DRENKOLDREN-992856 format. One record per residue (C-alpha): residue number from 0; residue in one letter; x, y, z. Coordinates in steps of 0.25 Angstrom, whole numbers. Example, Ala and Ser with C-alpha at 12.3 -4.5 7.8 and 13.67 -1.06 7.14 Angstrom:
residues 2
+-------+------+-------+-------+-------+
! kolke ! seti !     u !     v !     w !
+-------+------+-------+-------+-------+
!     0 !    A !    49 !   -18 !    31 !
!     1 !    S !    55 !    -4 !    29 !
+-------+------+-------+-------+-------+
//
This chain:
residues 260
+-------+------+-------+-------+-------+
! kolke ! seti !     u !     v !     w !
+-------+------+-------+-------+-------+
!     0 !    X !   455 !  -175 !  -338 !
!     1 !    X !   463 !  -187 !  -332 !
!     2 !    X !   457 !  -200 !  -335 !
!     3 !    X !   461 !  -214 !  -329 !
!     4 !    X !   472 !  -210 !  -319 !
!     5 !    X !   475 !  -220 !  -308 !
!     6 !    X !   472 !  -215 !  -294 !
!     7 !    X !   486 !  -212 !  -291 !
!     8 !    X !   488 !  -204 !  -304 !
!     9 !    X !   475 !  -197 !  -302 !
!    10 !    X !   479 !  -192 !  -288 !
!    11 !    X !   492 !  -188 !  -294 !
!    12 !    X !   485 !  -179 !  -304 !
!    13 !    X !   476 !  -174 !  -293 !
!    14 !    X !   487 !  -170 !  -285 !
!    15 !    X !   494 !  -163 !  -296 !
!    16 !    X !   481 !  -155 !  -299 !
!    17 !    X !   480 !  -151 !  -285 !
!    18 !    X !   494 !  -147 !  -284 !
!    19 !    X !   493 !  -138 !  -296 !
!    20 !    X !   480 !  -131 !  -293 !
!    21 !    X !   482 !  -131 !  -278 !
!    22 !    X !   467 !  -135 !  -277 !
!    23 !    X !   458 !  -145 !  -285 !
!    24 !    X !   444 !  -148 !  -283 !
!    25 !    X !   438 !  -162 !  -283 !
!    26 !    X !   429 !  -159 !  -295 !
!    27 !    X !   441 !  -154 !  -304 !
!    28 !    X !   450 !  -166 !  -300 !
!    29 !    X !   438 !  -175 !  -303 !
!    30 !    X !   436 !  -169 !  -317 !
!    31 !    X !   451 !  -168 !  -320 !
!    32 !    X !   454 !  -183 !  -316 !
!    33 !    X !   440 !  -188 !  -321 !
!    34 !    X !   437 !  -195 !  -308 !
!    35 !    X !   426 !  -194 !  -298 !
!    36 !    X !   426 !  -183 !  -287 !
!    37 !    X !   426 !  -195 !  -277 !
!    38 !    X !   439 !  -200 !  -284 !
!    39 !    X !   445 !  -187 !  -283 !
!    40 !    X !   441 !  -185 !  -268 !
!    41 !    X !   447 !  -199 !  -265 !
!    42 !    X !   460 !  -195 !  -273 !
!    43 !    X !   461 !  -182 !  -265 !
!    44 !    X !   459 !  -189 !  -252 !
!    45 !    X !   471 !  -198 !  -255 !
!    46 !    X !   480 !  -186 !  -260 !
!    47 !    X !   476 !  -179 !  -247 !
!    48 !    X !   480 !  -191 !  -238 !
!    49 !    X !   493 !  -191 !  -246 !
!    50 !    X !   495 !  -176 !  -242 !
!    51 !    X !   495 !  -171 !  -256 !
!    52 !    X !   483 !  -163 !  -256 !
!    53 !    X !   472 !  -157 !  -246 !
!    54 !    X !   457 !  -160 !  -248 !
!    55 !    X !   449 !  -147 !  -248 !
!    56 !    X !   434 !  -143 !  -250 !
!    57 !    X !   432 !  -149 !  -264 !
!    58 !    X !   446 !  -153 !  -268 !
!    59 !    X !   461 !  -153 !  -264 !
!    60 !    X !   473 !  -144 !  -262 !
!    61 !    X !   487 !  -146 !  -263 !
!    62 !    X !   494 !  -148 !  -250 !
!    63 !    X !   508 !  -142 !  -249 !
!    64 !    X !   518 !  -145 !  -238 !
!    65 !    X !   527 !  -135 !  -231 !
!    66 !    X !   540 !  -143 !  -228 !
!    67 !    X !   549 !  -131 !  -223 !
!    68 !    X !   548 !  -119 !  -214 !
!    69 !    X !   550 !  -106 !  -219 !
!    70 !    X !   557 !   -95 !  -211 !
!    71 !    X !   549 !   -83 !  -205 !
!    72 !    X !   557 !   -74 !  -214 !
!    73 !    X !   554 !   -82 !  -227 !
!    74 !    X !   539 !   -82 !  -223 !
!    75 !    X !   539 !   -67 !  -220 !
!    76 !    X !   544 !   -64 !  -234 !
!    77 !    X !   533 !   -72 !  -241 !
!    78 !    X !   519 !   -66 !  -244 !
!    79 !    X !   522 !   -54 !  -236 !
!    80 !    X !   510 !   -46 !  -241 !
!    81 !    X !   500 !   -57 !  -240 !
!    82 !    X !   504 !   -60 !  -226 !
!    83 !    X !   503 !   -46 !  -222 !
!    84 !    X !   489 !   -46 !  -227 !
!    85 !    X !   485 !   -59 !  -220 !
!    86 !    X !   491 !   -53 !  -207 !
!    87 !    X !   482 !   -40 !  -209 !
!    88 !    X !   469 !   -49 !  -212 !
!    89 !    X !   472 !   -58 !  -200 !
!    90 !    X !   474 !   -47 !  -190 !
!    91 !    X !   460 !   -42 !  -193 !
!    92 !    X !   454 !   -54 !  -186 !
!    93 !    X !   460 !   -49 !  -172 !
!    94 !    X !   453 !   -38 !  -164 !
!    95 !    X !   457 !   -28 !  -154 !
!    96 !    X !   464 !   -33 !  -142 !
!    97 !    X !   465 !   -48 !  -145 !
!    98 !    X !   476 !   -58 !  -142 !
!    99 !    X !   481 !   -67 !  -153 !
!   100 !    X !   492 !   -77 !  -156 !
!   101 !    X !   500 !   -76 !  -168 !
!   102 !    X !   509 !   -87 !  -173 !
!   103 !    X !   522 !   -87 !  -181 !
!   104 !    X !   523 !   -84 !  -195 !
!   105 !    X !   525 !   -73 !  -206 !
!   106 !    X !   510 !   -71 !  -208 !
!   107 !    X !   507 !   -70 !  -193 !
!   108 !    X !   518 !   -59 !  -193 !
!   109 !    X !   509 !   -51 !  -202 !
!   110 !    X !   497 !   -54 !  -192 !
!   111 !    X !   505 !   -49 !  -180 !
!   112 !    X !   508 !   -36 !  -188 !
!   113 !    X !   493 !   -33 !  -191 !
!   114 !    X !   488 !   -38 !  -177 !
!   115 !    X !   496 !   -26 !  -171 !
!   116 !    X !   486 !   -17 !  -178 !
!   117 !    X !   475 !   -22 !  -168 !
!   118 !    X !   474 !   -15 !  -155 !
!   119 !    X !   479 !   -22 !  -142 !
!   120 !    X !   482 !   -35 !  -150 !
!   121 !    X !   490 !   -45 !  -142 !
!   122 !    X !   498 !   -55 !  -151 !
!   123 !    X !   504 !   -67 !  -145 !
!   124 !    X !   514 !   -73 !  -155 !
!   125 !    X !   526 !   -82 !  -157 !
!   126 !    X !   529 !   -75 !  -170 !
!   127 !    X !   542 !   -68 !  -164 !
!   128 !    X !   549 !   -63 !  -177 !
!   129 !    X !   536 !   -58 !  -183 !
!   130 !    X !   534 !   -47 !  -172 !
!   131 !    X !   548 !   -42 !  -171 !
!   132 !    X !   546 !   -30 !  -181 !
!   133 !    X !   531 !   -27 !  -177 !
!   134 !    X !   528 !   -14 !  -170 !
!   135 !    X !   516 !   -18 !  -161 !
!   136 !    X !   507 !    -7 !  -155 !
!   137 !    X !   508 !    -4 !  -140 !
!   138 !    X !   494 !    -9 !  -138 !
!   139 !    X !   497 !   -23 !  -144 !
!   140 !    X !   503 !   -35 !  -137 !
!   141 !    X !   513 !   -45 !  -142 !
!   142 !    X !   516 !   -58 !  -135 !
!   143 !    X !   527 !   -67 !  -140 !
!   144 !    X !   526 !   -82 !  -138 !
!   145 !    X !   540 !   -86 !  -132 !
!   146 !    X !   547 !   -99 !  -135 !
!   147 !    X !   557 !  -105 !  -145 !
!   148 !    X !   560 !   -95 !  -156 !
!   149 !    X !   560 !  -101 !  -170 !
!   150 !    X !   569 !   -93 !  -179 !
!   151 !    X !   564 !   -98 !  -192 !
!   152 !    X !   550 !   -93 !  -189 !
!   153 !    X !   552 !   -82 !  -179 !
!   154 !    X !   543 !   -88 !  -169 !
!   155 !    X !   543 !   -95 !  -155 !
!   156 !    X !   538 !  -109 !  -152 !
!   157 !    X !   539 !  -120 !  -141 !
!   158 !    X !   535 !  -122 !  -127 !
!   159 !    X !   537 !  -107 !  -122 !
!   160 !    X !   528 !  -102 !  -133 !
!   161 !    X !   518 !  -113 !  -130 !
!   162 !    X !   517 !  -110 !  -115 !
!   163 !    X !   513 !   -95 !  -118 !
!   164 !    X !   503 !   -98 !  -129 !
!   165 !    X !   496 !  -109 !  -119 !
!   166 !    X !   494 !   -97 !  -109 !
!   167 !    X !   486 !   -89 !  -119 !
!   168 !    X !   473 !   -88 !  -126 !
!   169 !    X !   471 !   -78 !  -138 !
!   170 !    X !   460 !   -74 !  -146 !
!   171 !    X !   466 !   -77 !  -160 !
!   172 !    X !   478 !   -84 !  -166 !
!   173 !    X !   485 !   -81 !  -179 !
!   174 !    X !   493 !   -91 !  -186 !
!   175 !    X !   502 !   -92 !  -198 !
!   176 !    X !   502 !  -105 !  -205 !
!   177 !    X !   512 !  -112 !  -215 !
!   178 !    X !   502 !  -122 !  -219 !
!   179 !    X !   487 !  -122 !  -220 !
!   180 !    X !   481 !  -135 !  -224 !
!   181 !    X !   466 !  -140 !  -225 !
!   182 !    X !   471 !  -153 !  -220 !
!   183 !    X !   483 !  -151 !  -211 !
!   184 !    X !   478 !  -137 !  -205 !
!   185 !    X !   489 !  -127 !  -201 !
!   186 !    X !   503 !  -131 !  -202 !
!   187 !    X !   517 !  -126 !  -199 !
!   188 !    X !   531 !  -131 !  -203 !
!   189 !    X !   536 !  -129 !  -188 !
!   190 !    X !   530 !  -138 !  -177 !
!   191 !    X !   533 !  -128 !  -166 !
!   192 !    X !   526 !  -117 !  -173 !
!   193 !    X !   514 !  -125 !  -176 !
!   194 !    X !   513 !  -129 !  -161 !
!   195 !    X !   513 !  -114 !  -156 !
!   196 !    X !   502 !  -111 !  -166 !
!   197 !    X !   494 !  -123 !  -161 !
!   198 !    X !   495 !  -117 !  -147 !
!   199 !    X !   491 !  -103 !  -151 !
!   200 !    X !   478 !  -109 !  -158 !
!   201 !    X !   475 !  -117 !  -145 !
!   202 !    X !   475 !  -104 !  -137 !
!   203 !    X !   466 !   -96 !  -147 !
!   204 !    X !   452 !   -93 !  -142 !
!   205 !    X !   448 !   -87 !  -155 !
!   206 !    X !   452 !   -87 !  -170 !
!   207 !    X !   464 !   -94 !  -176 !
!   208 !    X !   469 !   -87 !  -188 !
!   209 !    X !   478 !   -93 !  -199 !
!   210 !    X !   485 !   -82 !  -207 !
!   211 !    X !   492 !   -88 !  -219 !
!   212 !    X !   494 !   -84 !  -234 !
!   213 !    X !   486 !   -93 !  -244 !
!   214 !    X !   499 !  -101 !  -248 !
!   215 !    X !   499 !  -108 !  -234 !
!   216 !    X !   485 !  -114 !  -237 !
!   217 !    X !   488 !  -129 !  -242 !
!   218 !    X !   501 !  -130 !  -236 !
!   219 !    X !   505 !  -140 !  -225 !
!   220 !    X !   516 !  -139 !  -216 !
!   221 !    X !   522 !  -150 !  -206 !
!   222 !    X !   516 !  -146 !  -192 !
!   223 !    X !   501 !  -145 !  -189 !
!   224 !    X !   497 !  -132 !  -183 !
!   225 !    X !   482 !  -132 !  -183 !
!   226 !    X !   470 !  -137 !  -190 !
!   227 !    X !   461 !  -128 !  -199 !
!   228 !    X !   450 !  -130 !  -189 !
!   229 !    X !   458 !  -122 !  -179 !
!   230 !    X !   459 !  -110 !  -188 !
!   231 !    X !   448 !   -99 !  -189 !
!   232 !    X !   454 !   -90 !  -200 !
!   233 !    X !   464 !   -91 !  -211 !
!   234 !    X !   469 !   -77 !  -216 !
!   235 !    X !   476 !   -79 !  -229 !
!   236 !    X !   478 !   -71 !  -242 !
!   237 !    X !   469 !   -69 !  -255 !
!   238 !    X !   476 !   -81 !  -262 !
!   239 !    X !   469 !   -91 !  -253 !
!   240 !    X !   463 !  -102 !  -261 !
!   241 !    X !   448 !  -102 !  -259 !
!   242 !    X !   447 !  -117 !  -262 !
!   243 !    X !   452 !  -118 !  -248 !
!   244 !    X !   441 !  -110 !  -241 !
!   245 !    X !   430 !  -120 !  -239 !
!   246 !    X !   440 !  -130 !  -232 !
!   247 !    X !   445 !  -118 !  -223 !
!   248 !    X !   431 !  -114 !  -220 !
!   249 !    X !   427 !  -128 !  -217 !
!   250 !    X !   438 !  -128 !  -206 !
!   251 !    X !   432 !  -115 !  -200 !
!   252 !    X !   442 !  -105 !  -206 !
!   253 !    X !   439 !   -92 !  -211 !
!   254 !    X !   448 !   -87 !  -223 !
!   255 !    X !   453 !   -72 !  -223 !
!   256 !    X !   460 !   -68 !  -236 !
!   257 !    X !   469 !   -56 !  -234 !
!   258 !    X !   471 !   -46 !  -245 !
!   259 !    X !   485 !   -40 !  -247 !
+-------+------+-------+-------+-------+
//
């Protein structure tokens, strides 16, 4: 038990505790630092204002910032089996004959692969590189969103892509995410890709589904894509930390945990 710490020292200790564990409850922090729950909540509010942590239902999580963009090739090599399972689980949210948006990313590549198992599916995507080696059934339709091609992520962005998306309305949208934050929402390291995803969400009549492995939860990148209130489902893996669930549910998000 830590006794007699000045506020700055106590907050440094709280931050260290949250960093080490990933999540710490108000009650356990109150016991550890021998101060009231009200004091701990005040300290957590200050740490959140400083961008060090994010408040959650009953405690706090450590907030990690993504500072650089990984290439599509790098992303595609990471957690391949997990992403395949997520893609399969996400595709089960779609019915025969639907029209859907799918944005850029290595996890959304797996979604596209599994969506082609659905009869008469129509997929509209800017994820150009992802679909180069996919054999689509004859009764399915694939529409590319044209525009400026980004070699690092293998997708299209810009005004040409915007102009097509604005003419369409789809039943569902699937988006990958580099960061999923309770406070900052869905974020991306690339402003142009975030803008395209926002436009897809705007033209979605039904559910918006985020597909991302559990390591993305708690991460924050530079550019805002969407608030959690815009999201209907999070499809993730079995390592999803259940301490997040109450806050996601409060935002109206249903959690689906894919099994490998």
